[in-house]
C-alpha positions as CSV (number, residue, x, y, z in Angstrom):
1,M,-6.3,24.0,-50.3
2,P,-4.6,23.6,-53.7
3,S,-6.4,24.3,-56.9
4,S,-6.3,21.5,-59.4
5,V,-8.5,19.6,-61.9
6,S,-8.7,15.8,-62.4
7,W,-10.5,14.1,-65.2
8,G,-12.6,11.3,-63.9
9,L,-15.8,10.3,-62.3
10,L,-18.2,12.2,-60.2
11,L,-19.8,10.2,-57.4
12,L,-23.0,11.6,-55.8
13,V,-23.5,9.3,-52.9
14,G,-25.7,11.3,-50.5
15,L,-24.2,9.7,-47.4
16,C,-26.8,10.3,-44.8
17,C,-26.0,9.2,-41.3
18,L,-29.3,8.9,-39.5
19,A,-27.9,8.2,-36.0
20,P,-26.4,11.2,-34.1
21,G,-24.0,8.9,-32.2
22,S,-21.5,11.7,-31.6
23,Q,-24.0,13.9,-29.7
24,V,-23.4,14.2,-25.9
25,Q,-26.4,13.1,-23.9
26,D,-27.5,14.2,-20.4
27,P,-26.8,11.3,-17.9
28,Q,-30.2,11.5,-16.4
29,E,-31.9,11.6,-19.8
30,A,-29.9,8.6,-20.8
31,Q,-31.5,6.6,-18.0
32,S,-35.0,7.2,-19.1
33,S,-36.9,4.5,-21.0
34,D,-38.0,7.0,-23.6
35,H,-34.4,7.8,-24.4
36,G,-33.6,4.1,-24.5
37,H,-36.3,3.6,-27.1
38,E,-35.0,6.6,-29.1
39,H,-31.5,5.3,-29.0
40,E,-32.7,2.0,-30.3
41,E,-34.4,3.7,-33.2
42,H,-31.3,5.7,-34.0
43,S,-29.2,2.6,-33.8
44,T,-31.5,0.7,-36.2
45,C,-31.5,3.6,-38.7
46,H,-27.7,3.8,-38.4
47,N,-27.5,0.2,-39.5
48,V,-29.8,0.9,-42.4
49,S,-27.7,3.9,-43.5
50,S,-24.5,1.8,-43.2
51,R,-26.0,-0.8,-45.5
52,V,-27.0,1.9,-48.1
53,I,-23.4,3.2,-47.9
54,D,-22.1,-0.4,-48.6
55,M,-24.4,-0.6,-51.6
56,A,-23.2,2.8,-52.8
57,F,-19.7,1.6,-53.1
58,T,-20.8,-1.6,-54.8
59,L,-22.8,0.4,-57.3
60,Y,-20.0,2.8,-57.9
61,R,-17.4,0.1,-58.7
62,E,-19.6,-1.1,-61.6
63,P,-20.3,2.2,-63.5
64,A,-16.7,3.4,-62.8
65,T,-15.5,0.8,-65.3
66,W,-17.8,2.1,-68.1
67,S,-15.8,5.2,-69.1
68,R,-12.5,6.8,-68.3
69,H,-13.2,10.0,-70.3
70,S,-16.5,11.2,-69.0
71,N,-18.3,12.0,-65.7
72,I,-20.9,9.6,-64.2
73,L,-23.5,11.0,-61.9
74,F,-25.9,8.9,-59.9
75,S,-27.4,8.9,-56.4
76,P,-27.4,5.5,-54.6
77,V,-29.6,6.9,-51.9
78,S,-32.3,7.7,-54.5
79,I,-31.9,4.3,-56.1
80,A,-32.2,2.5,-52.7
81,M,-35.2,4.6,-51.7
82,A,-37.0,4.1,-55.0
83,F,-36.6,0.3,-55.0
84,A,-37.4,0.1,-51.3
85,M,-40.6,1.9,-52.1
86,L,-41.2,-0.5,-55.1
87,S,-40.7,-3.5,-52.8
88,L,-43.9,-2.5,-51.0
89,G,-45.8,-3.7,-54.0
90,T,-43.8,-6.9,-54.6
91,K,-44.2,-10.4,-53.3
92,G,-42.3,-13.7,-53.0
93,D,-38.8,-13.9,-54.5
94,T,-39.2,-10.6,-56.3
95,H,-39.7,-8.9,-52.9
96,T,-36.8,-10.7,-51.2
97,Q,-34.4,-10.1,-54.0
98,I,-34.9,-6.3,-53.9
99,L,-34.3,-5.9,-50.2
100,E,-31.4,-8.3,-50.1
101,G,-29.9,-6.8,-53.3
102,L,-30.0,-3.4,-51.6
103,K,-27.9,-5.1,-48.8
104,L,-30.7,-4.5,-46.3
105,N,-30.5,-7.5,-43.9
106,L,-34.0,-8.6,-42.9
107,R,-32.6,-10.8,-40.2
108,E,-30.9,-7.8,-38.7
109,T,-33.6,-5.2,-39.2
110,P,-37.4,-5.8,-39.5
111,E,-38.7,-4.7,-42.8
112,A,-41.1,-2.2,-41.2
113,K,-38.2,-0.5,-39.5
114,I,-36.3,-0.2,-42.8
115,H,-39.2,1.7,-44.3
116,E,-39.5,3.9,-41.2
117,C,-35.8,4.8,-41.5
118,F,-36.3,6.0,-45.1
119,Q,-39.4,7.9,-43.9
120,H,-37.2,9.6,-41.2
121,L,-34.7,10.5,-43.9
122,L,-37.4,12.0,-46.1
123,Q,-38.8,14.0,-43.3
124,T,-35.4,15.5,-42.5
125,F,-35.0,16.7,-46.1
126,Q,-38.5,18.1,-46.3
127,Q,-38.2,20.3,-43.2
128,P,-37.7,23.9,-44.5
129,S,-34.3,25.3,-43.5
130,Q,-31.8,27.9,-44.7
131,Q,-29.1,25.6,-43.5
132,R,-29.9,22.8,-45.9
133,Q,-30.3,23.2,-49.7
134,L,-31.0,19.5,-50.5
135,T,-34.5,18.4,-51.3
136,T,-35.7,15.0,-52.3
137,G,-39.0,13.3,-53.1
138,S,-40.7,10.8,-55.4
139,S,-43.7,10.5,-57.6
140,L,-45.5,7.5,-58.9
141,F,-47.1,7.8,-62.3
142,I,-49.7,5.1,-63.0
143,H,-51.7,4.4,-66.1
144,S,-55.1,5.9,-65.6
145,S,-57.0,2.7,-66.4
146,L,-55.3,0.7,-63.7
147,K,-56.6,0.4,-60.1
148,L,-53.9,0.3,-57.4
149,V,-54.0,-1.8,-54.3
150,D,-55.2,0.4,-51.5
151,Q,-52.5,-0.8,-49.1
152,F,-49.8,0.1,-51.6
153,V,-51.3,3.6,-52.1
154,Q,-51.5,4.1,-48.3
155,D,-47.9,2.9,-47.6
156,T,-46.2,4.9,-50.4
157,K,-48.0,8.1,-49.3
158,N,-47.4,7.6,-45.6
159,L,-43.8,6.2,-45.7
160,Y,-42.3,7.8,-48.8
161,H,-44.6,10.9,-49.2
162,S,-45.0,9.9,-52.8
163,A,-47.4,11.7,-55.0
164,I,-49.5,9.2,-57.1
165,V,-50.4,10.7,-60.5
166,P,-52.7,9.1,-63.1
167,V,-51.2,9.3,-66.6
168,D,-52.4,8.2,-70.1
169,F,-49.3,6.3,-71.2
170,R,-50.9,5.4,-74.5
171,N,-49.9,9.0,-75.5
172,T,-46.2,8.8,-74.7
173,H,-45.6,12.4,-75.9
174,E,-48.1,13.9,-73.5
175,A,-47.1,11.5,-70.7
176,K,-43.5,12.7,-70.9
177,K,-44.7,16.3,-70.8
178,Q,-46.8,15.6,-67.7
179,I,-44.0,13.8,-65.9
180,N,-41.3,16.4,-66.7
181,S,-43.6,19.2,-65.7
182,Q,-44.3,17.6,-62.3
183,V,-40.5,17.1,-61.7
184,Q,-39.7,20.6,-62.9
185,Q,-42.2,22.0,-60.4
186,K,-41.1,19.9,-57.5
187,T,-37.4,20.8,-58.0
188,R,-38.0,24.5,-58.5
189,R,-37.0,24.3,-62.2
190,T,-33.5,22.9,-61.4
191,V,-34.3,19.6,-63.2
192,M,-35.7,20.1,-66.7
193,G,-36.7,17.5,-69.3
194,L,-35.8,14.6,-67.0
195,V,-37.5,11.8,-69.0
196,N,-36.7,11.7,-72.7
197,H,-38.0,8.2,-73.5
198,L,-40.9,6.0,-72.5
199,E,-41.6,2.5,-73.7
200,N,-44.8,2.1,-75.6
201,D,-46.2,-0.4,-73.1
202,T,-45.4,1.6,-70.0
203,A,-48.0,1.3,-67.3
204,L,-46.2,2.7,-64.3
205,A,-43.2,5.0,-63.8
206,L,-41.6,5.6,-60.4
207,L,-39.4,8.7,-60.2
208,N,-37.2,9.8,-57.3
209,Y,-35.3,13.1,-57.4
210,I,-32.8,15.0,-55.4
211,S,-32.4,18.7,-56.0
212,F,-29.4,20.7,-54.8
213,H,-29.5,24.5,-54.7
214,G,-26.2,26.3,-54.4
215,E,-25.0,29.8,-53.4
216,R,-24.6,32.8,-55.6
217,H,-21.7,32.8,-58.0
218,I,-19.3,35.0,-60.0
219,V,-17.6,34.3,-63.3
220,E,-14.0,33.1,-63.0
221,N,-11.4,31.1,-64.8
222,F,-11.8,27.3,-64.8
223,H,-8.9,25.1,-65.8
224,V,-10.3,22.4,-68.0
225,N,-6.8,20.9,-68.4
226,R,-3.2,22.2,-68.4
227,K,-3.7,24.0,-71.7
228,M,-7.3,25.1,-71.7
229,T,-8.9,27.7,-69.5
230,I,-12.5,28.9,-69.8
231,K,-14.8,31.4,-68.0
232,V,-17.5,29.8,-65.9
233,P,-19.8,30.8,-63.0
234,M,-18.0,30.0,-59.8
235,I,-19.0,29.9,-56.1
236,H,-16.2,31.9,-54.4
237,C,-16.0,31.7,-50.6
238,L,-13.2,32.8,-48.3
239,G,-13.7,31.5,-44.8
240,N,-13.4,28.7,-42.4
241,F,-14.3,25.2,-43.5
242,F,-14.1,21.6,-42.2
243,L,-11.1,20.3,-44.2
244,H,-8.9,17.2,-44.0
245,R,-5.8,16.2,-45.9
246,D,-6.0,12.4,-46.6
247,K,-2.5,11.2,-47.4
248,E,-3.6,7.7,-48.3
249,L,-6.0,9.1,-50.9
250,S,-3.7,11.9,-52.0
251,S,-6.7,14.2,-51.7
252,W,-8.2,17.2,-49.9
253,V,-11.6,16.5,-48.4
254,L,-14.2,19.2,-47.7
255,V,-16.9,18.2,-45.2
256,H,-20.2,20.1,-45.0
257,H,-22.8,19.5,-42.3
258,Y,-26.4,20.2,-43.1
259,L,-29.4,20.4,-40.8
260,G,-29.9,17.1,-38.8
261,D,-27.4,14.4,-39.4
262,T,-26.8,14.8,-43.1
263,T,-23.2,15.3,-44.2
264,T,-21.6,15.8,-47.7
265,F,-18.0,15.1,-48.7
266,A,-16.3,16.8,-51.6
267,I,-13.0,15.0,-52.5
268,L,-10.4,16.8,-54.5
269,P,-7.6,14.4,-55.7
270,D,-4.2,15.6,-56.5
271,P,-3.5,15.9,-60.3
272,G,-3.5,12.4,-61.8
273,R,-4.7,10.7,-58.6
274,M,-8.3,10.1,-59.5
275,L,-7.8,6.3,-60.1
276,Q,-6.0,6.0,-56.8
277,V,-9.0,7.5,-55.0
278,E,-11.4,5.1,-56.8
279,K,-9.5,2.0,-55.9
280,K,-8.8,2.9,-52.3
281,L,-11.9,4.7,-51.1
282,T,-14.0,2.7,-48.6
283,P,-16.7,3.6,-46.0
284,K,-14.0,3.6,-43.3
285,H,-12.3,6.6,-44.9
286,F,-15.5,8.7,-44.3
287,E,-15.5,7.6,-40.6
288,D,-11.8,8.5,-40.3
289,I,-12.3,11.8,-42.0
290,L,-15.1,12.8,-39.6
291,R,-12.8,12.1,-36.7
292,K,-9.9,14.0,-38.1
293,I,-11.3,17.1,-39.8
294,D,-10.2,20.5,-38.6
295,I,-11.5,24.0,-39.1
296,R,-9.2,25.6,-41.6
297,T,-9.2,28.9,-43.5
298,A,-9.5,28.3,-47.2
299,N,-10.2,30.2,-50.4
300,L,-12.8,27.9,-52.0
301,H,-13.7,28.1,-55.7
302,F,-16.4,25.7,-56.8
303,P,-17.8,25.7,-60.4
304,K,-21.5,25.7,-61.2
305,L,-22.2,22.2,-62.6
306,S,-24.6,20.9,-65.1
307,I,-24.4,17.2,-65.8
308,S,-27.1,15.0,-67.4
309,G,-27.2,11.6,-68.9
310,T,-29.0,8.2,-69.0
311,I,-27.8,5.1,-67.3
312,D,-29.4,1.6,-67.7
313,L,-29.6,0.3,-64.2
314,K,-30.6,-3.3,-65.1
315,P,-27.0,-4.7,-65.5
316,V,-25.9,-3.0,-62.3
317,L,-28.8,-4.2,-60.3
318,R,-28.7,-7.7,-61.7
319,S,-25.1,-7.8,-60.4
320,L,-26.6,-7.2,-57.0
321,G,-28.9,-10.2,-57.4
322,I,-32.0,-8.1,-58.3
323,T,-33.2,-10.1,-61.4
324,K,-36.8,-11.2,-61.1
325,V,-38.2,-7.7,-61.1
326,F,-36.9,-7.3,-64.6
327,S,-38.4,-10.5,-65.9
328,H,-41.8,-11.9,-66.8
329,E,-41.7,-13.7,-63.5
330,A,-41.9,-10.4,-61.5
331,D,-44.6,-10.5,-58.9
332,L,-45.9,-6.9,-58.6
333,S,-49.4,-8.0,-57.6
334,G,-49.1,-5.8,-54.5
335,I,-49.3,-2.7,-56.7
336,T,-52.2,-3.7,-59.0
337,E,-54.1,-6.9,-59.7
338,D,-55.5,-5.6,-63.0
339,A,-52.5,-6.6,-65.2
340,P,-49.0,-8.0,-64.8
341,L,-46.3,-5.4,-64.8
342,S,-42.8,-5.8,-66.2
343,P,-40.6,-2.9,-65.0
344,W,-37.4,-1.7,-66.5
345,A,-35.0,0.6,-64.8
346,S,-33.0,3.5,-66.1
347,V,-31.8,6.5,-64.2
348,Y,-31.7,10.0,-65.8
349,P,-29.0,11.7,-63.7
350,H,-29.2,15.5,-63.8
351,L,-27.2,17.8,-61.5
352,L,-27.4,21.6,-61.6
353,R,-25.8,23.7,-58.9
354,E,-27.1,27.2,-59.3
355,A,-28.0,30.3,-57.3
């Protein structure tokens, strides 16, 4: 696997295939009604995951035009999960726009099943395992003077395992400290100082996080460009990996399977080919890669990464048709009936791969 560096964009998609369609089933088991029901559940969640993947590419095309000289990090799975959870407290057009904007087809999949599929995904991540180093979760911070609708509290806890934390948002400094402390604790100190700004009239903050913990590393040379080399912590592994050479993308692709049906793809373009990858990459490439990957011996060098930034999601989500939730017409009466809420959306991406 050649060593090279490409300036460009980092896409953290979190492509989670929830349906183990490639697994071989016992013929007698396949005839049982229980298995038929289980297959139907997997098929439904596979459709939901496919919709999220489609949304991921739609989201990526938009931020990719913002900058050609810096990295962009965001997790479409986190965004989809957070807004699906928010939809539990919305009504009317606000509710419909969120789910349809996430490309979740209510005519194809009942809404209850959509939430169950996200619940299944969360349960997969939350099972302790040495094979998987990805953890995800969410927390809902609500102004201490507001009373939440009981059904919303119950659904967010049962379906999304979300912690609901009362906060005095009148003191924005203390509110930020409380929120950041909670996220820091949940992510084992891999995400520090996540929220750096709160609006003065904030009444509710919904945070979703994904934390990735890498292997041990050693200090090695990293080629920033053709002229500059610096010493950085590197993960160095000599062994057998699932690799594929994609000629159409002019890239090497490393595939890593985690516990369950979660798969990550690391794409390394040839020098100067980053734009080609961005223009040509489609969901079908991932399907083809999974069919064609081979076990190959490789000397893998992967740098420890630390990326942080702030992205205003409103323009991106509005391009998906999600508009009312960001206006004074937003109907969030399913969350609280005490006062009207007008949410705004930003994402604070932070990635730290560490020992």
